[in-house]
Every structure is written in C-alpha cells, then in structure tokens.
C-alpha positions, 0 to 999 in steps of 0.5 A: 532528502527527508522533508517532514511536511511530506512524510510519515503517512499513517495507516489505519490498520483497521479501516484500510483492509476493509476498504480494499474489500470494495475494490476489484482485482485490477485495482488491487493489482494496481495498488501493489504495482504502484507502491512497489514502483514508488519504493524502488524509485525512491528507497529513502522515502520515509513513506515507504513503510506506508507503501509496504503496508498497502502492498501487504494488505492488497496482497492479503485481500487477493489471497483471501479471494482465492480461497 
C-alpha cells in the first residue's frame, strides 16, 4: 500500500555517480543485487524508480572501469 511518508526518495543525479567512484567492485555489485531484489519483492513500491536509478548508475560505473 502506498504510504507518502516512506515514498518518493529523491536521487541527486550529479552527486550519486561521483560517490560511486569511491566504492569497490563488490559494493557496486551489492547495490545492483540489493536494488533488483527490492524491486522484485515489492513491485508497487513508489521508491522503485530510485532503486532503478541506483542500478543504472552502479552498472555504468562498472562499465566505466572496464574500459
């Protein structure tokens, strides 16, 4: 059930990717795994867009490191 007190996390799209550069590979993988599991466990969660952004930014950081 939607609860506005626990919803609508706001992503800082400038600061978050920068913060990820300080994390190691395993931390980035954990973020991706944790967010995917959260979305799967509760597809109606209004914070899922935030979790999706976390997945995208963590995956982008992993790809950046592979270059």
